[in-house]
C-alpha positions as CSV (number, residue, x, y, z in Angstrom):
1,M,1.4,-3.3,25.7
2,T,1.4,-4.4,22.4
3,A,1.4,-1.2,20.0
4,I,-1.7,-1.3,17.5
5,Y,-0.6,-1.0,13.8
6,T,-2.7,0.6,11.4
7,F,-2.2,0.1,7.5
8,D,-3.1,2.8,5.9
9,V,-3.9,3.0,2.0
10,F,-5.8,5.5,-0.6
11,S,-7.2,3.5,-3.2
12,S,-9.7,3.3,-6.3
13,L,-12.5,1.3,-6.1
14,D,-10.2,-1.4,-8.6
15,G,-8.1,-1.6,-5.9
16,F,-5.2,0.8,-6.9
17,G,-3.3,2.7,-5.2
18,T,-2.0,5.3,-7.9
19,A,-3.2,6.0,-11.5
20,R,-0.5,7.5,-14.6
21,G,-2.0,10.3,-16.2
22,D,-3.8,13.2,-15.6
23,W,-5.8,12.3,-12.8
24,G,-3.6,14.5,-10.4
25,G,-3.6,13.6,-6.4
26,Y,-6.4,12.0,-4.8
27,W,-7.4,11.1,-8.2
28,G,-8.8,15.2,-8.4
29,K,-11.8,14.2,-5.9
30,Q,-10.4,15.5,-2.6
31,G,-12.1,18.3,-0.7
32,P,-12.2,19.9,2.8
33,E,-13.8,16.8,4.7
34,L,-11.2,14.3,3.4
35,L,-8.4,17.2,4.1
36,D,-9.8,17.9,7.8
37,R,-9.6,14.2,8.7
38,R,-6.2,13.3,7.5
39,L,-5.1,16.6,9.3
40,A,-6.8,15.2,12.4
41,T,-5.3,11.8,12.0
42,Y,-1.9,12.9,11.4
43,S,-2.5,14.9,14.4
44,T,-2.0,12.6,17.1
45,E,1.3,11.1,18.7
46,Q,2.0,8.2,16.4
47,R,5.2,6.2,15.2
48,M,5.2,6.1,11.0
49,V,6.6,3.0,9.4
50,L,8.0,3.1,5.8
51,G,9.6,0.5,3.2
52,A,12.3,2.2,1.4
53,N,10.2,3.0,-1.9
54,T,7.8,4.8,0.6
55,Y,10.5,6.5,2.1
56,R,11.7,7.7,-0.8
57,A,8.8,8.8,-2.2
58,F,7.6,11.3,0.5
59,T,11.4,12.1,0.7
60,Q,10.9,13.7,-2.7
61,L,7.3,15.8,-0.9
62,L,9.6,16.5,2.3
63,A,12.8,18.6,-0.3
64,M,9.6,20.1,-2.2
65,I,7.9,21.3,1.0
66,D,11.4,22.3,2.4
67,Q,11.6,24.6,-0.9
68,E,8.2,25.8,-1.2
69,P,6.0,25.6,1.7
70,T,2.6,26.1,-0.3
71,V,3.3,22.7,-1.6
72,G,1.6,19.8,-0.1
73,D,-1.3,19.6,2.2
74,P,-1.1,20.1,6.2
75,W,-1.4,16.5,6.8
76,V,0.9,15.7,4.6
77,T,3.4,18.5,6.7
78,K,2.2,16.6,9.8
79,L,3.1,12.7,8.4
80,L,6.4,14.0,7.3
81,N,7.5,16.0,10.6
82,L,6.1,12.7,12.2
83,P,9.2,10.3,13.9
84,A,9.5,7.4,11.8
85,T,10.6,3.6,11.1
86,V,12.6,3.1,7.6
87,V,12.7,-0.5,7.0
88,S,15.3,-1.2,4.4
89,T,18.4,-3.7,3.1
90,T,19.0,-0.5,0.8
91,L,19.4,2.8,2.1
92,T,22.0,4.0,4.2
93,A,22.1,6.1,7.0
94,P,21.5,9.5,8.0
95,L,18.2,9.6,6.3
96,D,16.6,12.6,5.2
97,W,13.5,12.7,7.6
98,P,13.3,14.9,10.5
99,D,13.2,12.1,13.0
100,A,14.0,8.7,11.2
101,T,15.5,5.5,12.4
102,L,16.9,3.1,9.8
103,V,16.8,-0.5,10.5
104,S,18.0,-3.0,8.2
105,G,15.9,-6.3,8.5
106,D,13.3,-8.3,7.8
107,A,10.0,-6.1,8.3
108,V,8.2,-8.7,9.9
109,D,10.5,-9.1,12.7
110,V,11.3,-5.4,12.9
111,V,7.7,-4.7,13.3
112,A,7.1,-7.3,15.5
113,R,9.7,-5.8,17.8
114,L,8.1,-2.3,17.2
115,K,4.7,-3.6,18.0
116,A,6.1,-4.8,21.4
117,E,8.3,-2.0,22.3
118,S,6.4,1.3,21.0
119,D,4.3,3.6,23.6
120,V,2.5,4.9,20.9
121,P,0.6,3.7,17.9
122,L,2.4,2.5,14.6
123,R,1.1,3.2,11.3
124,S,2.4,2.8,7.9
125,H,0.6,4.6,4.8
126,G,1.8,3.2,1.3
127,S,4.8,0.8,1.6
128,L,2.1,-2.1,-0.5
129,S,4.4,-5.0,-0.3
130,M,5.8,-4.3,3.1
131,N,2.2,-4.1,4.5
132,R,1.3,-7.3,2.9
133,A,3.8,-9.4,4.4
134,L,3.0,-8.1,7.4
135,M,-0.7,-8.9,7.1
136,A,0.2,-12.5,6.7
137,A,2.3,-12.2,9.8
138,G,-0.5,-11.3,11.5
139,L,1.3,-8.1,12.6
140,V,-1.5,-5.6,11.2
141,D,-4.1,-4.5,13.3
142,R,-6.2,-2.2,11.5
143,V,-6.7,-1.4,7.6
144,Q,-7.8,1.8,6.6
145,V,-8.8,2.3,3.1
146,T,-9.8,5.5,1.8
147,L,-11.5,4.6,-1.4
148,F,-12.2,7.6,-3.9
149,P,-14.7,7.0,-6.1
150,V,-12.9,6.4,-9.8
151,I,-12.0,3.1,-11.7
152,T,-8.6,3.1,-13.1
153,G,-8.9,0.1,-15.1
154,Q,-6.7,1.5,-18.5
155,T,-4.2,3.8,-15.5
156,G,-4.5,2.3,-12.6
157,E,-1.0,1.3,-10.9
158,N,0.4,-0.6,-8.1
159,P,-2.5,-2.6,-7.0
160,I,-2.9,-2.4,-3.4
161,F,-3.9,-6.5,-2.3
162,H,-2.2,-7.8,-4.9
163,G,-0.2,-11.3,-4.1
164,A,-1.9,-10.9,-0.6
165,E,-3.2,-13.9,1.4
166,D,-6.9,-13.9,1.9
167,F,-8.3,-12.3,4.6
168,D,-11.7,-11.8,6.6
169,L,-12.4,-8.2,7.5
170,E,-14.2,-6.7,9.8
171,L,-15.6,-3.3,10.0
172,L,-14.8,-0.9,12.8
173,E,-15.5,2.4,11.6
174,A,-16.9,3.9,7.9
175,R,-17.6,7.5,7.0
176,T,-18.6,9.3,3.7
177,L,-16.1,12.4,3.3
178,D,-17.0,14.8,0.8
179,G,-20.1,13.2,-0.2
180,S,-18.1,10.5,-2.2
181,I,-15.4,9.3,-0.8
182,Q,-15.4,6.4,1.7
183,E,-13.2,6.0,4.9
184,L,-13.2,2.3,6.0
185,I,-11.6,0.8,9.0
186,Y,-11.5,-3.2,9.1
187,R,-9.8,-5.4,11.7
188,P,-8.3,-8.0,9.1
189,T,-8.2,-11.8,10.4
190,A,-6.5,-14.4,8.0
191,H,-9.2,-16.8,6.2
192,R,-9.1,-20.2,7.2
C-alpha cells in the first residue's frame, strides 16, 4: 500500500506563502474555526516531511515554545511533536526535533521510498521548492491550500507555485472557515 502524501500550504489570494510587514501570523485573519480545523488535521497519526529551510523555521518555533509555552497555537505544538523526516544535503545530525530522522539525498527518491514503506499518511507544511519537485515527479496525492482573504502584491514573499509544472486540479473538499478563509483540497494531475 502506498501512503498518501499531502502538500499543505497557507496562501494569500495572489499565491504567496508569507508576507513582510505588519500582517502578522495568518495575515491577521485567523479565527476559532481555522485553529480548530488545524488542530484536528494535526491530531491524527501521520509523518511530517520537511526540507531544510522549513525544518529550520519550525525548530525556531519549537525553541520558542520550549521557552515560553504560551507561544504558538495548539495545532503548531501538535505538528512540532509529530515524527518527521527531514530531507537535506546541508543539515547534520542530531536534529533538534523530538522525533526526526535526517535523510540526505534527492527528495524525489526519499519520498518515493517513504510512500512505499510508510504505514501512516505523509504531510508537508511548507517546503515549497521540495514540494514543487515532488509534484513534478507525481508524488503529491493531495494539495491542501488554506487560502486567506488578502492580496499581498507589494509585500508577498515565497510564491508558492513559482516555477512549478502545469497541473489540473480535481477538487476533493472545500470548506469556509471563520466566514472568509477557504480550505481547498485537490488531487493534482500533470497537465498534458
